[in-house]
C-alpha positions, 0 to 999 in steps of 0.5 A: 914361678911356683904355685902357692899351696894352702894347707888344709886346716884340719890336716894342720890340726891333726899334725899339731895334735900328733906333734903335741902327743909326741912331745908329751910322750918324749918328756915322759920317757926322758923323765922315766929314763932319768929316774932309771939312771938314778935308780928310782925307776925300774929300767932294763940295764940296756936302756942307756944303749937303747935310747941312743940306738933307737933315735938313730933308727927313728930319725933315719926312718923319718928322713927316708919317709919325708924324702920319699913323700917329697920325691913323690910330689906330696904336699909339705904337710904330707911330708911332715906327717910321714916324718912324724909317724916313725918318731911318734911310734917310737915315743909312744912305744917307749912311754908305754913300755917304761910306764909299766915298769913302775918305781924301784923299791 
């Protein structure tokens, strides 16, 4: 028999907050990159390649972090937090970087 685990509500709130921020940032990045493809937002010429390559790296890092946390016997919410961290770091960096570029004129 396995032991039941009751997650800490504050930990779950923090995780929910991080996931919400990541979702909003990802939406903004998608919006800016789409406008960039249409020529309405200034983006580097390498942006299309970058958006594919960075996803692979971020998800590989997230998988490794979640696996490592699970292997070390950490709680499910700790494994999720470890997986979210590299994904959030990427969406946050992209949102900040692209929002500084402004619209094309």
